[in-house]
FIVO-544336 format. One record per residue (C-alpha): residue number from 1; x, y, z. Coordinates in steps of 0.05 Angstrom, whole numbers, plus 5000, padded with zeros to 4 digits. Layout:
<nodes>
{nr=NUM c1=X c2=Y c3=Z}
...
</nodes>
This chain:
<nodes>
{nr=1 c1=0973 c2=6564 c3=9282}
{nr=2 c1=1029 c2=6517 c3=9304}
{nr=3 c1=1020 c2=6445 c3=9282}
{nr=4 c1=1027 c2=6398 c3=9341}
{nr=5 c1=1002 c2=6329 c3=9360}
{nr=6 c1=0926 c2=6326 c3=9357}
{nr=7 c1=0922 c2=6383 c3=9306}
{nr=8 c1=0890 c2=6374 c3=9238}
{nr=9 c1=0949 c2=6371 c3=9190}
{nr=10 c1=0918 c2=6357 c3=9121}
{nr=11 c1=0855 c2=6341 c3=9082}
{nr=12 c1=0856 c2=6294 c3=9023}
{nr=13 c1=0808 c2=6269 c3=8970}
{nr=14 c1=0808 c2=6197 c3=8949}
{nr=15 c1=0793 c2=6196 c3=8874}
{nr=16 c1=0789 c2=6144 c3=8818}
{nr=17 c1=0798 c2=6196 c3=8763}
{nr=18 c1=0850 c2=6248 c3=8779}
{nr=19 c1=0844 c2=6288 c3=8714}
{nr=20 c1=0768 c2=6295 c3=8719}
{nr=21 c1=0774 c2=6313 c3=8793}
{nr=22 c1=0825 c2=6367 c3=8780}
{nr=23 c1=0782 c2=6396 c3=8724}
{nr=24 c1=0722 c2=6399 c3=8771}
{nr=25 c1=0756 c2=6431 c3=8832}
{nr=26 c1=0800 c2=6475 c3=8789}
{nr=27 c1=0739 c2=6503 c3=8754}
{nr=28 c1=0694 c2=6507 c3=8816}
{nr=29 c1=0744 c2=6532 c3=8868}
{nr=30 c1=0799 c2=6561 c3=8825}
{nr=31 c1=0851 c2=6512 c3=8850}
{nr=32 c1=0916 c2=6496 c3=8815}
{nr=33 c1=0950 c2=6429 c3=8821}
{nr=34 c1=1022 c2=6404 c3=8827}
{nr=35 c1=1058 c2=6340 c3=8843}
{nr=36 c1=1060 c2=6321 c3=8916}
{nr=37 c1=1123 c2=6305 c3=8954}
{nr=38 c1=1100 c2=6236 c3=8979}
{nr=39 c1=1093 c2=6199 c3=8912}
{nr=40 c1=1074 c2=6212 c3=8839}
{nr=41 c1=1002 c2=6191 c3=8851}
{nr=42 c1=0994 c2=6245 c3=8904}
{nr=43 c1=0975 c2=6315 c3=8881}
{nr=44 c1=0970 c2=6380 c3=8919}
{nr=45 c1=0916 c2=6432 c3=8906}
{nr=46 c1=0937 c2=6505 c3=8917}
{nr=47 c1=0901 c2=6571 c3=8919}
{nr=48 c1=0941 c2=6635 c3=8910}
{nr=49 c1=1004 c2=6592 c3=8917}
{nr=50 c1=0984 c2=6564 c3=8985}
{nr=51 c1=0969 c2=6489 c3=8995}
{nr=52 c1=0896 c2=6474 c3=9008}
{nr=53 c1=0886 c2=6399 c3=9000}
{nr=54 c1=0911 c2=6335 c3=8969}
{nr=55 c1=0887 c2=6286 c3=8917}
{nr=56 c1=0902 c2=6212 c3=8925}
{nr=57 c1=0893 c2=6160 c3=8871}
{nr=58 c1=0933 c2=6107 c3=8908}
{nr=59 c1=0881 c2=6102 c3=8964}
{nr=60 c1=0828 c2=6083 c3=8913}
{nr=61 c1=0870 c2=6022 c3=8894}
{nr=62 c1=0867 c2=6001 c3=8967}
{nr=63 c1=0791 c2=6000 c3=8964}
{nr=64 c1=0777 c2=6064 c3=9001}
{nr=65 c1=0714 c2=6100 c3=8978}
{nr=66 c1=0714 c2=6166 c3=8941}
{nr=67 c1=0711 c2=6218 c3=8997}
{nr=68 c1=0745 c2=6275 c3=9032}
{nr=69 c1=0785 c2=6256 c3=9094}
{nr=70 c1=0816 c2=6299 c3=9148}
{nr=71 c1=0882 c2=6276 c3=9179}
{nr=72 c1=0906 c2=6291 c3=9249}
{nr=73 c1=0978 c2=6293 c3=9271}
{nr=74 c1=1001 c2=6241 c3=9323}
{nr=75 c1=1069 c2=6225 c3=9352}
{nr=76 c1=1060 c2=6150 c3=9350}
{nr=77 c1=1010 c2=6124 c3=9298}
{nr=78 c1=1014 c2=6052 c3=9324}
{nr=79 c1=0995 c2=6073 c3=9394}
{nr=80 c1=0940 c2=6120 c3=9368}
{nr=81 c1=0910 c2=6065 c3=9324}
{nr=82 c1=0909 c2=6018 c3=9384}
{nr=83 c1=0872 c2=6071 c3=9424}
{nr=84 c1=0822 c2=6079 c3=9366}
{nr=85 c1=0803 c2=6006 c3=9371}
{nr=86 c1=0804 c2=6004 c3=9447}
{nr=87 c1=0757 c2=6064 c3=9451}
{nr=88 c1=0705 c2=6037 c3=9403}
{nr=89 c1=0730 c2=6062 c3=9336}
{nr=90 c1=0750 c2=6023 c3=9274}
{nr=91 c1=0817 c2=6018 c3=9240}
{nr=92 c1=0804 c2=6007 c3=9165}
{nr=93 c1=0874 c2=6017 c3=9134}
{nr=94 c1=0942 c2=6016 c3=9167}
{nr=95 c1=0985 c2=6033 c3=9200}
{nr=96 c1=1026 c2=6035 c3=9137}
{nr=97 c1=1085 c2=6072 c3=9108}
{nr=98 c1=1067 c2=6129 c3=9062}
{nr=99 c1=1124 c2=6170 c3=9034}
{nr=100 c1=1161 c2=6202 c3=9092}
{nr=101 c1=1110 c2=6183 c3=9145}
{nr=102 c1=1061 c2=6132 c3=9170}
{nr=103 c1=0985 c2=6135 c3=9167}
{nr=104 c1=0921 c2=6103 c3=9190}
{nr=105 c1=0850 c2=6112 c3=9164}
{nr=106 c1=0791 c2=6092 c3=9206}
{nr=107 c1=0728 c2=6117 c3=9239}
{nr=108 c1=0703 c2=6139 c3=9307}
{nr=109 c1=0650 c2=6101 c3=9347}
{nr=110 c1=0593 c2=6135 c3=9309}
{nr=111 c1=0624 c2=6119 c3=9241}
{nr=112 c1=0655 c2=6186 c3=9221}
{nr=113 c1=0717 c2=6171 c3=9180}
{nr=114 c1=0784 c2=6206 c3=9192}
{nr=115 c1=0859 c2=6193 c3=9187}
{nr=116 c1=0921 c2=6197 c3=9230}
{nr=117 c1=0989 c2=6219 c3=9206}
{nr=118 c1=1057 c2=6209 c3=9238}
{nr=119 c1=1110 c2=6251 c3=9203}
{nr=120 c1=1123 c2=6321 c3=9178}
{nr=121 c1=1063 c2=6364 c3=9163}
{nr=122 c1=1057 c2=6426 c3=9119}
{nr=123 c1=1076 c2=6483 c3=9165}
{nr=124 c1=1038 c2=6533 c3=9122}
{nr=125 c1=0972 c2=6494 c3=9125}
{nr=126 c1=0921 c2=6499 c3=9182}
{nr=127 c1=0847 c2=6491 c3=9196}
{nr=128 c1=0797 c2=6535 c3=9232}
{nr=129 c1=0842 c2=6594 c3=9250}
{nr=130 c1=0849 c2=6663 c3=9220}
{nr=131 c1=0859 c2=6656 c3=9145}
{nr=132 c1=0863 c2=6580 c3=9145}
{nr=133 c1=0833 c2=6551 c3=9081}
{nr=134 c1=0791 c2=6499 c3=9117}
{nr=135 c1=0739 c2=6495 c3=9173}
{nr=136 c1=0722 c2=6428 c3=9207}
{nr=137 c1=0658 c2=6403 c3=9240}
{nr=138 c1=0642 c2=6334 c3=9266}
{nr=139 c1=0570 c2=6311 c3=9256}
{nr=140 c1=0559 c2=6255 c3=9307}
{nr=141 c1=0504 c2=6214 c3=9337}
{nr=142 c1=0529 c2=6216 c3=9409}
{nr=143 c1=0570 c2=6278 c3=9426}
{nr=144 c1=0579 c2=6257 c3=9499}
{nr=145 c1=0608 c2=6190 c3=9478}
{nr=146 c1=0650 c2=6214 c3=9420}
{nr=147 c1=0685 c2=6271 c3=9455}
{nr=148 c1=0722 c2=6224 c3=9503}
{nr=149 c1=0743 c2=6182 c3=9443}
{nr=150 c1=0779 c2=6241 c3=9411}
{nr=151 c1=0806 c2=6260 c3=9479}
{nr=152 c1=0839 c2=6192 c3=9484}
{nr=153 c1=0864 c2=6187 c3=9412}
{nr=154 c1=0883 c2=6260 c3=9399}
{nr=155 c1=0891 c2=6291 c3=9468}
{nr=156 c1=0833 c2=6339 c3=9458}
{nr=157 c1=0792 c2=6365 c3=9518}
{nr=158 c1=0738 c2=6314 c3=9537}
{nr=159 c1=0687 c2=6371 c3=9535}
{nr=160 c1=0669 c2=6380 c3=9461}
{nr=161 c1=0651 c2=6453 c3=9473}
{nr=162 c1=0725 c2=6465 c3=9486}
{nr=163 c1=0752 c2=6431 c3=9424}
{nr=164 c1=0809 c2=6473 c3=9395}
{nr=165 c1=0803 c2=6457 c3=9320}
{nr=166 c1=0732 c2=6436 c3=9304}
{nr=167 c1=0658 c2=6444 c3=9322}
{nr=168 c1=0622 c2=6384 c3=9352}
{nr=169 c1=0550 c2=6377 c3=9326}
{nr=170 c1=0498 c2=6326 c3=9348}
{nr=171 c1=0437 c2=6300 c3=9312}
{nr=172 c1=0471 c2=6250 c3=9265}
{nr=173 c1=0442 c2=6180 c3=9254}
{nr=174 c1=0487 c2=6119 c3=9242}
{nr=175 c1=0479 c2=6089 c3=9173}
{nr=176 c1=0441 c2=6149 c3=9145}
{nr=177 c1=0464 c2=6170 c3=9076}
{nr=178 c1=0434 c2=6239 c3=9082}
{nr=179 c1=0492 c2=6289 c3=9087}
{nr=180 c1=0452 c2=6330 c3=9137}
{nr=181 c1=0446 c2=6272 c3=9185}
{nr=182 c1=0501 c2=6220 c3=9170}
{nr=183 c1=0559 c2=6217 c3=9220}
{nr=184 c1=0618 c2=6250 c3=9184}
{nr=185 c1=0674 c2=6300 c3=9187}
{nr=186 c1=0650 c2=6360 c3=9148}
{nr=187 c1=0706 c2=6394 c3=9111}
{nr=188 c1=0688 c2=6466 c3=9092}
{nr=189 c1=0732 c2=6505 c3=9043}
{nr=190 c1=0732 c2=6580 c3=9050}
{nr=191 c1=0718 c2=6618 c3=8987}
{nr=192 c1=0707 c2=6693 c3=8974}
{nr=193 c1=0640 c2=6682 c3=8941}
{nr=194 c1=0605 c2=6617 c3=8960}
{nr=195 c1=0545 c2=6631 c3=8914}
{nr=196 c1=0591 c2=6636 c3=8853}
{nr=197 c1=0629 c2=6573 c3=8875}
{nr=198 c1=0564 c2=6533 c3=8882}
{nr=199 c1=0540 c2=6556 c3=8814}
{nr=200 c1=0608 c2=6537 c3=8782}
{nr=201 c1=0606 c2=6469 c3=8816}
{nr=202 c1=0536 c2=6454 c3=8791}
{nr=203 c1=0555 c2=6474 c3=8720}
{nr=204 c1=0611 c2=6423 c3=8723}
{nr=205 c1=0569 c2=6365 c3=8747}
{nr=206 c1=0567 c2=6376 c3=8822}
{nr=207 c1=0503 c2=6377 c3=8863}
{nr=208 c1=0482 c2=6425 c3=8917}
{nr=209 c1=0456 c2=6383 c3=8975}
{nr=210 c1=0437 c2=6439 c3=9022}
{nr=211 c1=0412 c2=6509 c3=9011}
{nr=212 c1=0460 c2=6566 c3=9027}
{nr=213 c1=0458 c2=6582 c3=9101}
{nr=214 c1=0434 c2=6654 c3=9092}
{nr=215 c1=0468 c2=6720 c3=9083}
{nr=216 c1=0511 c2=6712 c3=9146}
{nr=217 c1=0531 c2=6639 c3=9142}
{nr=218 c1=0530 c2=6630 c3=9066}
{nr=219 c1=0546 c2=6556 c3=9076}
{nr=220 c1=0529 c2=6502 c3=9026}
{nr=221 c1=0543 c2=6428 c3=9024}
{nr=222 c1=0557 c2=6397 c3=8956}
{nr=223 c1=0574 c2=6330 c3=8924}
{nr=224 c1=0626 c2=6330 c3=8869}
{nr=225 c1=0612 c2=6290 c3=8805}
{nr=226 c1=0639 c2=6226 c3=8838}
{nr=227 c1=0598 c2=6234 c3=8902}
{nr=228 c1=0650 c2=6263 c3=8950}
{nr=229 c1=0618 c2=6311 c3=9000}
{nr=230 c1=0648 c2=6379 c3=9015}
{nr=231 c1=0623 c2=6446 c3=9039}
{nr=232 c1=0638 c2=6517 c3=9018}
{nr=233 c1=0633 c2=6575 c3=9066}
{nr=234 c1=0647 c2=6650 c3=9061}
{nr=235 c1=0720 c2=6668 c3=9075}
</nodes>
């Protein structure tokens, strides 16, 4: 999948304890870790030598909560952040210089957090296509209102059913802490055996927040030991 403006270009975990976080995800998902190109505090998780996700201790120092965040590529992060605010979203951090690019972190009108990135993106990373390591779903309170927001900011089709990179799911409730109903971007990591991954995560201090989705879906949402939500799904 070619990476172009509007495409998801990375997922990153804000963490206050890099070593403990690497031990958890390394043991649960079999990831290895190496230094990132942006700065020493950025780390890259890999699976079978391919980049999967990033860890970011620097963001915690800026007051961002422990959580997984998906980033989307934009040509002009300043213009895109202005559109976020104009269309009912919130800009929480940025725009600011980060390594070789510029970034913004904010949320859509329903409160689902995400980031924007202006700069080079890993060409070998993708989401939601073929053997991509990640699937994305947006849980939102108002699909008909949120779809035009992402159309304005990212250039996606205003009809959520035609989104190219993610599924749009309704039924969320603003302010709800329940992972099944809170507005959020769900980041699902593909794994050969989700049941084994869930068991390994629980042994290492994680919590399974939803039951596996059955023999076909085999999809489970978890919280890591620091509370960050993520999902595992059959590859």
